[in-house]
C-alpha positions as a Markdown table, in Angstrom:
| # | Residue | x | y | z |
|---|---|---|---|---|
| 1 | Met | -8.1 | -35.3 | 32.7 |
| 2 | Arg | -10.9 | -33.7 | 30.8 |
| 3 | Gly | -8.6 | -32.7 | 28.1 |
| 4 | Leu | -7.3 | -36.3 | 27.7 |
| 5 | Thr | -10.9 | -37.6 | 27.6 |
| 6 | Ala | -11.8 | -34.9 | 25.0 |
| 7 | Ala | -8.8 | -35.8 | 22.9 |
| 8 | Arg | -9.7 | -39.5 | 23.0 |
| 9 | Gly | -13.2 | -38.7 | 22.0 |
| 10 | Ala | -12.1 | -36.5 | 19.1 |
| 11 | Leu | -9.7 | -39.3 | 18.0 |
| 12 | Thr | -12.5 | -41.8 | 18.0 |
| 13 | Met | -14.7 | -39.6 | 15.9 |
| 14 | Asp | -11.8 | -39.0 | 13.5 |
| 15 | Leu | -11.8 | -42.8 | 13.0 |
| 16 | Ala | -15.4 | -42.9 | 11.9 |
| 17 | Gly | -14.6 | -41.8 | 8.3 |
| 18 | Pro | -11.8 | -44.3 | 7.7 |
| 19 | Leu | -13.8 | -47.1 | 9.3 |
| 20 | Trp | -16.8 | -46.3 | 7.2 |
| 21 | Arg | -14.7 | -46.7 | 4.0 |
| 22 | Thr | -13.3 | -50.0 | 5.2 |
| 23 | Leu | -16.6 | -51.7 | 6.1 |
| 24 | Pro | -17.5 | -54.8 | 4.1 |
| 25 | Trp | -20.2 | -53.0 | 2.1 |
| 26 | Arg | -20.4 | -55.7 | -0.6 |
| 27 | Ala | -21.1 | -58.5 | 1.8 |
| 28 | Leu | -23.6 | -56.3 | 3.8 |
| 29 | Ala | -25.4 | -55.2 | 0.6 |
| 30 | Ala | -25.6 | -58.7 | -0.8 |
| 31 | Ala | -27.0 | -60.1 | 2.4 |
| 32 | Gly | -29.4 | -57.2 | 2.7 |
| 33 | Ala | -30.7 | -57.5 | -0.9 |
| 34 | Leu | -31.0 | -61.3 | -0.6 |
| 35 | Gly | -32.8 | -61.1 | 2.7 |
| 36 | Leu | -35.3 | -58.6 | 1.4 |
| 37 | Leu | -35.9 | -60.8 | -1.7 |
| 38 | Val | -36.6 | -63.8 | 0.5 |
| 39 | Ala | -38.8 | -62.0 | 2.9 |
| 40 | Gly | -40.7 | -60.2 | 0.1 |
| 41 | Ala | -41.2 | -63.4 | -2.0 |
| 42 | Pro | -44.9 | -63.8 | -0.9 |
| 43 | Leu | -45.6 | -60.1 | -1.7 |
| 44 | Val | -44.0 | -60.4 | -5.1 |
| 45 | Thr | -45.7 | -63.7 | -6.0 |
| 46 | Gly | -49.1 | -62.8 | -4.5 |
| 47 | Val | -49.1 | -66.0 | -2.5 |
| 48 | Glu | -50.6 | -65.9 | 1.0 |
| 49 | Pro | -48.3 | -68.1 | 3.2 |
| 50 | Ala | -49.3 | -69.9 | 6.3 |
| 51 | Pro | -48.1 | -68.5 | 9.6 |
| 52 | Trp | -45.4 | -71.3 | 9.9 |
| 53 | Gln | -44.2 | -70.4 | 6.5 |
| 54 | Thr | -43.8 | -66.7 | 7.3 |
| 55 | Leu | -42.0 | -67.6 | 10.5 |
| 56 | Leu | -39.6 | -69.8 | 8.5 |
| 57 | Leu | -39.0 | -67.0 | 6.0 |
| 58 | Leu | -38.2 | -64.5 | 8.7 |
| 59 | Arg | -35.9 | -66.9 | 10.5 |
| 60 | Gly | -34.1 | -67.6 | 7.2 |
| 61 | Thr | -33.9 | -63.8 | 6.5 |
| 62 | Ala | -32.4 | -63.2 | 10.0 |
| 63 | Leu | -29.8 | -65.8 | 9.2 |
| 64 | Ile | -29.0 | -64.2 | 5.9 |
| 65 | Gly | -28.5 | -60.9 | 7.6 |
| 66 | Ala | -26.3 | -62.5 | 10.2 |
| 67 | Val | -24.1 | -64.0 | 7.5 |
| 68 | Gly | -23.6 | -60.5 | 6.2 |
| 69 | Leu | -22.7 | -59.2 | 9.6 |
| 70 | Ala | -20.2 | -62.0 | 10.0 |
| 71 | Phe | -17.8 | -59.9 | 7.9 |
| 72 | Leu | -18.2 | -56.7 | 9.8 |
| 73 | Leu | -15.1 | -57.1 | 12.0 |
| 74 | Asp | -12.9 | -58.1 | 9.0 |
| 75 | Asp | -9.9 | -55.7 | 9.0 |
| 76 | Pro | -7.2 | -56.1 | 6.4 |
| 77 | Ala | -5.0 | -53.6 | 8.4 |
| 78 | Arg | -5.5 | -55.4 | 11.7 |
| 79 | His | -1.9 | -56.1 | 12.3 |
| 80 | Leu | -1.0 | -52.5 | 11.7 |
| 81 | Thr | -3.6 | -51.0 | 14.0 |
| 82 | Thr | -2.8 | -53.1 | 17.0 |
| 83 | Pro | -0.5 | -50.4 | 18.6 |
| 84 | Val | -2.7 | -47.4 | 17.8 |
| 85 | Pro | -4.0 | -45.3 | 20.8 |
| 86 | Thr | -7.6 | -46.2 | 20.2 |
| 87 | Pro | -8.2 | -49.7 | 21.7 |
| 88 | Arg | -9.7 | -52.4 | 19.7 |
| 89 | Pro | -13.0 | -52.6 | 21.6 |
| 90 | Val | -13.6 | -48.9 | 20.7 |
| 91 | Arg | -12.8 | -49.6 | 17.0 |
| 92 | Gln | -15.1 | -52.6 | 17.0 |
| 93 | Ala | -17.9 | -50.7 | 18.8 |
| 94 | Leu | -17.6 | -47.9 | 16.3 |
| 95 | Arg | -18.0 | -50.4 | 13.4 |
| 96 | Val | -21.1 | -51.7 | 15.0 |
| 97 | Ala | -22.5 | -48.2 | 15.7 |
| 98 | Leu | -22.0 | -47.2 | 12.0 |
| 99 | Val | -23.9 | -50.2 | 10.7 |
| 100 | Ala | -26.6 | -50.6 | 13.5 |
| 101 | Pro | -29.0 | -47.9 | 12.1 |
| 102 | Leu | -28.9 | -49.4 | 8.7 |
| 103 | Ala | -29.4 | -52.9 | 10.1 |
| 104 | Ala | -32.4 | -51.6 | 12.1 |
| 105 | Leu | -33.9 | -50.0 | 9.0 |
| 106 | Trp | -33.3 | -53.2 | 7.0 |
| 107 | Trp | -35.0 | -55.4 | 9.6 |
| 108 | Thr | -38.0 | -53.0 | 9.8 |
| 109 | Ala | -38.3 | -53.2 | 6.0 |
| 110 | Val | -38.2 | -57.0 | 6.3 |
| 111 | Leu | -41.0 | -57.1 | 8.7 |
| 112 | Leu | -43.1 | -54.7 | 6.7 |
| 113 | Val | -42.8 | -56.7 | 3.4 |
| 114 | Thr | -44.0 | -59.9 | 5.1 |
| 115 | Pro | -47.8 | -60.5 | 5.1 |
| 116 | Ser | -49.2 | -59.0 | 8.2 |
| 117 | Ser | -51.9 | -61.6 | 8.5 |
| 118 | Ser | -49.4 | -64.4 | 9.0 |
| 119 | Arg | -46.5 | -62.5 | 10.6 |
| 120 | Pro | -45.4 | -63.7 | 14.0 |
| 121 | Pro | -45.0 | -61.3 | 16.9 |
| 122 | Ala | -42.4 | -58.7 | 15.9 |
| 123 | Gly | -40.8 | -58.6 | 19.3 |
| 124 | Gly | -40.2 | -62.4 | 19.5 |
| 125 | Ile | -38.8 | -62.8 | 16.0 |
| 126 | Thr | -36.6 | -59.7 | 16.5 |
| 127 | Leu | -35.2 | -61.3 | 19.7 |
| 128 | Glu | -34.4 | -64.4 | 17.8 |
| 129 | Ala | -32.5 | -62.3 | 15.2 |
| 130 | Leu | -30.5 | -60.6 | 17.9 |
| 131 | Ala | -29.5 | -63.9 | 19.5 |
| 132 | Val | -28.0 | -65.3 | 16.3 |
| 133 | Gly | -24.7 | -64.0 | 17.5 |
| 134 | Ala | -22.8 | -63.3 | 14.3 |
| 135 | Leu | -20.8 | -60.4 | 15.9 |
| 136 | Ala | -20.0 | -62.4 | 19.0 |
| 137 | Ile | -18.6 | -65.3 | 16.9 |
| 138 | Ala | -16.7 | -62.8 | 14.8 |
| 139 | Ala | -15.3 | -61.1 | 17.9 |
| 140 | Leu | -14.3 | -64.5 | 19.3 |
| 141 | Ala | -12.5 | -65.4 | 16.0 |
| 142 | Val | -10.6 | -62.1 | 16.1 |
| 143 | Arg | -9.7 | -62.7 | 19.8 |
| 144 | Leu | -8.5 | -66.3 | 19.3 |
| 145 | Thr | -6.8 | -66.1 | 15.9 |
| 146 | Asp | -4.5 | -63.8 | 13.9 |
| 147 | Glu | -6.9 | -63.8 | 10.9 |
| 148 | Ala | -7.4 | -60.4 | 9.5 |
| 149 | Arg | -10.5 | -61.5 | 7.6 |
| 150 | Pro | -12.2 | -64.3 | 9.7 |
| 151 | Gly | -15.6 | -63.5 | 8.0 |
| 152 | Pro | -15.8 | -66.6 | 5.8 |
| 153 | Tyr | -15.1 | -68.9 | 8.8 |
| 154 | Val | -17.6 | -67.1 | 10.9 |
| 155 | Ala | -20.2 | -67.4 | 8.2 |
| 156 | Ala | -19.5 | -71.1 | 7.9 |
| 157 | Val | -19.9 | -71.6 | 11.7 |
| 158 | Leu | -23.2 | -69.7 | 11.5 |
| 159 | Leu | -24.6 | -71.9 | 8.8 |
| 160 | Leu | -23.5 | -75.0 | 10.5 |
| 161 | Thr | -25.1 | -73.9 | 13.8 |
| 162 | Ala | -28.3 | -73.0 | 12.0 |
| 163 | Val | -28.5 | -76.6 | 10.7 |
| 164 | Leu | -27.6 | -78.3 | 14.0 |
| 165 | Ala | -29.4 | -76.1 | 16.5 |
| 166 | Pro | -32.9 | -77.2 | 15.7 |
| 167 | Leu | -31.8 | -80.8 | 15.8 |
| 168 | Leu | -29.7 | -80.6 | 19.0 |
| 169 | Ala | -31.7 | -78.1 | 21.1 |
| 170 | Pro | -33.7 | -79.8 | 23.9 |
| 171 | Glu | -37.4 | -80.0 | 23.1 |
| 172 | Asp | -38.5 | -78.5 | 26.4 |
| 173 | Trp | -36.6 | -75.3 | 25.7 |
| 174 | Ala | -39.2 | -74.5 | 23.0 |
| 175 | Leu | -36.7 | -72.4 | 21.0 |
| 176 | Phe | -38.1 | -73.2 | 17.6 |
| 177 | Val | -41.9 | -73.5 | 18.2 |
| 178 | Gln | -44.5 | -71.8 | 16.2 |
| 179 | Ala | -46.1 | -68.5 | 17.3 |
| 180 | Ser | -49.4 | -70.3 | 18.0 |
| 181 | Asp | -47.7 | -72.7 | 20.4 |
| 182 | Pro | -48.4 | -71.9 | 24.1 |
| 183 | Arg | -44.7 | -72.2 | 24.8 |
| 184 | Trp | -43.8 | -69.3 | 22.6 |
| 185 | Ser | -43.4 | -66.8 | 25.5 |
| 186 | Val | -41.4 | -69.3 | 27.6 |
| 187 | Gly | -39.2 | -70.1 | 24.7 |
| 188 | His | -38.5 | -66.4 | 24.1 |
| 189 | Asp | -37.5 | -65.9 | 27.7 |
| 190 | Arg | -34.7 | -68.3 | 26.8 |
| 191 | Trp | -34.0 | -66.4 | 23.6 |
| 192 | Ala | -33.5 | -63.3 | 25.7 |
| 193 | Val | -31.0 | -65.1 | 28.0 |
| 194 | Leu | -29.2 | -66.3 | 24.9 |
| 195 | Ala | -29.1 | -62.8 | 23.4 |
| 196 | Ala | -27.6 | -61.5 | 26.7 |
| 197 | Ala | -25.0 | -64.2 | 26.7 |
| 198 | Val | -24.1 | -63.4 | 23.1 |
| 199 | Ala | -23.7 | -59.8 | 23.9 |
| 200 | Leu | -21.5 | -60.7 | 26.9 |
| 201 | Val | -19.2 | -62.9 | 24.8 |
| 202 | Gly | -18.8 | -60.1 | 22.2 |
| 203 | Ala | -17.8 | -57.6 | 25.0 |
| 204 | Val | -15.4 | -60.0 | 26.7 |
| 205 | Cys | -13.7 | -60.8 | 23.4 |
| 206 | Gly | -13.1 | -57.2 | 22.5 |
| 207 | Pro | -9.7 | -56.3 | 24.1 |
| 208 | Glu | -6.5 | -57.3 | 22.5 |
| 209 | Pro | -4.7 | -60.1 | 24.3 |
| 210 | Leu | -1.7 | -58.6 | 26.1 |
| 211 | Gly | 0.6 | -61.5 | 25.2 |
| 212 | Arg | -0.2 | -61.3 | 21.5 |
| 213 | Lys | 0.2 | -57.5 | 21.5 |
| 214 | Ala | 3.6 | -57.7 | 23.2 |
| 215 | Gly | 4.7 | -60.4 | 20.8 |
| 216 | Arg | 4.1 | -58.1 | 17.9 |
């Protein structure tokens, strides 16, 4: 049993190199560069934004980063890798693990280039960024469709959601209030629940449907 576990672990590590080469680096790099440019605009221009403006910049930057991550689960060889010994949740988790340190560094840089005098609480805005759910939507698209590259559709869904969410979210949920609003903490309790729900959706959508796998 231990030998089988060790063999599976070694096989998973052997996949790291090929997966690294197939990651959507162009989309990730473009989103990262644009996000830093948006977040660092006040620093470059020398303008001191108001707190609500900085919050808006950070929310926009988080959305830009999410659009880049929408392409993370794109796999041109998806239909060839279905029968491989390493299950799809492991392959997807490895993709996320390879990008997560870079994403964390990028978000740290985003926070650092925004003006500290008007920056909202880092924990709250980071929680909002985690709850955007790009990876969960991508996992859902992979689960429900046969698309090898669902990234463009996932990005479109994210952008549409970003437009509709502030308009349709109940006012008493306080999801999009300013940092100075007394409801900021209560609203971010709901953001935490949303982030947990997003993570759960991503995990549930990981396995390959048995019917689809048998059909292939």
